[in-house]
C-alpha positions as CSV (number, residue, x, y, z in Angstrom):
1,X,36.8,-27.1,-22.2
2,X,39.1,-25.1,-20.0
3,X,38.1,-21.9,-21.9
4,X,34.4,-22.7,-21.4
5,X,35.0,-22.9,-17.6
6,X,36.9,-19.5,-17.7
7,X,34.0,-17.9,-19.5
8,X,31.5,-19.4,-17.2
9,X,33.5,-18.3,-14.1
10,X,33.6,-14.8,-15.5
11,X,29.9,-14.7,-16.3
12,X,28.6,-16.3,-13.1
13,X,29.1,-13.2,-10.9
14,X,27.3,-11.0,-13.5
15,X,24.4,-13.5,-13.8
16,X,24.1,-13.6,-10.0
17,X,24.1,-9.8,-9.8
18,X,21.5,-9.6,-12.6
19,X,19.3,-12.1,-10.8
20,X,19.5,-10.2,-7.5
21,X,18.8,-6.9,-9.1
22,X,15.4,-8.0,-10.4
23,X,12.4,-6.2,-8.7
24,X,10.3,-8.2,-6.2
25,X,7.3,-9.9,-7.8
26,X,4.3,-7.6,-8.2
27,X,1.6,-7.8,-5.6
28,X,-1.9,-8.6,-6.9
29,X,-3.7,-5.3,-6.6
30,X,-6.6,-5.1,-4.2
31,X,-9.9,-4.4,-6.0
32,X,-12.0,-1.4,-4.9
33,X,-15.2,0.1,-6.4
34,X,-16.7,3.6,-6.2
35,X,-18.8,6.1,-8.2
36,X,-17.5,9.2,-9.9
37,X,-16.6,11.9,-7.4
38,X,-17.2,9.6,-4.4
39,X,-14.3,8.9,-2.0
40,X,-13.4,5.3,-1.2
41,X,-11.2,4.2,1.8
42,X,-8.0,2.6,0.6
43,X,-6.1,1.8,3.8
44,X,-6.1,2.7,7.5
45,X,-2.7,2.6,9.2
46,X,-2.9,1.9,12.9
47,X,-0.4,0.9,15.5
48,X,-2.0,0.4,18.9
49,X,0.4,0.3,21.9
50,X,0.8,-2.7,24.0
51,X,0.3,-0.6,27.2
52,X,-3.4,-0.2,26.3
53,X,-3.1,3.6,26.1
54,X,-5.1,5.7,23.6
55,X,-2.0,7.2,22.2
56,X,-0.9,5.5,19.0
57,X,2.4,3.9,18.5
58,X,4.7,5.2,15.7
59,X,3.3,4.8,12.2
60,X,5.5,5.3,9.1
61,X,4.4,8.0,6.8
62,X,3.3,6.4,3.6
63,X,4.4,7.6,0.2
64,X,2.7,7.5,-3.2
65,X,4.7,5.2,-5.5
66,X,2.1,5.3,-8.3
67,X,-0.2,8.3,-8.5
68,X,-3.7,7.7,-9.8
69,X,-4.3,9.0,-13.3
70,X,-7.9,10.1,-12.9
71,X,-8.3,11.1,-9.2
72,X,-6.7,12.3,-6.0
73,X,-5.4,10.6,-2.9
74,X,-6.3,12.0,0.5
75,X,-4.5,11.4,3.8
76,X,-6.3,12.3,7.0
77,X,-5.9,11.6,10.7
78,X,-9.0,9.9,12.0
79,X,-10.1,8.1,15.1
80,X,-10.4,4.3,14.7
81,X,-12.0,1.7,17.0
82,X,-9.5,-0.9,18.1
83,X,-11.0,-4.2,19.2
84,X,-10.4,-5.6,22.7
85,X,-7.5,-8.0,23.0
86,X,-6.3,-10.4,25.7
87,X,-4.6,-7.6,27.6
88,X,-6.5,-4.4,26.6
89,X,-10.1,-3.2,26.4
90,X,-11.6,-1.9,23.2
91,X,-10.6,1.7,22.7
92,X,-10.4,4.5,20.1
93,X,-7.0,5.8,18.8
94,X,-5.8,8.2,16.1
95,X,-4.8,6.5,12.8
96,X,-3.7,7.6,9.3
97,X,-6.5,7.0,6.8
98,X,-5.9,7.1,3.1
99,X,-8.7,7.5,0.5
100,X,-9.0,7.8,-3.2
101,X,-11.4,10.3,-4.9
102,X,-12.0,9.9,-8.6
103,X,-12.7,12.9,-10.8
104,X,-16.5,13.7,-11.1
105,X,-16.4,13.1,-14.9
106,X,-14.3,9.9,-14.8
107,X,-15.6,6.3,-15.2
108,X,-13.3,3.4,-15.8
109,X,-10.3,1.8,-14.0
110,X,-7.7,3.7,-12.1
111,X,-4.7,2.4,-10.1
112,X,-2.4,3.5,-7.3
113,X,0.4,2.2,-5.2
114,X,1.3,3.2,-1.7
115,X,4.8,2.6,-0.3
116,X,5.5,2.2,3.4
117,X,9.1,1.9,4.8
118,X,9.5,0.4,8.2
119,X,12.9,-0.7,9.6
120,X,14.6,-0.6,6.1
121,X,11.9,-2.9,4.7
122,X,9.5,-1.5,2.0
123,X,6.0,-2.7,1.6
124,X,4.1,-1.8,-1.5
125,X,0.3,-1.8,-1.4
126,X,-1.4,-1.9,-4.9
127,X,-4.9,-1.0,-5.6
128,X,-7.1,-1.3,-8.8
129,X,-10.2,1.0,-8.5
130,X,-13.2,0.6,-10.7
131,X,-15.2,3.8,-11.1
132,X,-18.7,3.3,-12.4
133,X,-22.0,5.1,-12.1
134,X,-23.7,2.1,-10.6
135,X,-20.9,0.9,-8.4
136,X,-21.4,0.3,-4.7
137,X,-18.4,1.7,-2.8
138,X,-16.3,-1.1,-1.2
């Protein structure tokens, strides 16, 4: 019995390390639809300032964790409408918009993941994109 406790005592730290090293559970991908060759908006990253100015707050630069196999990802600075809040009127501020464009000859399902690091915390945004000739872009 004593040898069993010694073995368990030696294995416990390794089991704990193995459990802690497991990746975070996968996020359920957001479903998007588009037609071949037609861009679809994936995400719009905006950080309005509390002082109600039209200058945006800092926004972390997103990275591509999983590239789409059958299309391209575009990143562009656009002007977005920010709704009025208790302290601020509605206004327009610059944001980072990310879009996916499938190849013109592709129909099927594609996927991509975007990674955003803020304050030593990583957020992964997963997308599953259906490309079909009859699809209405979402």
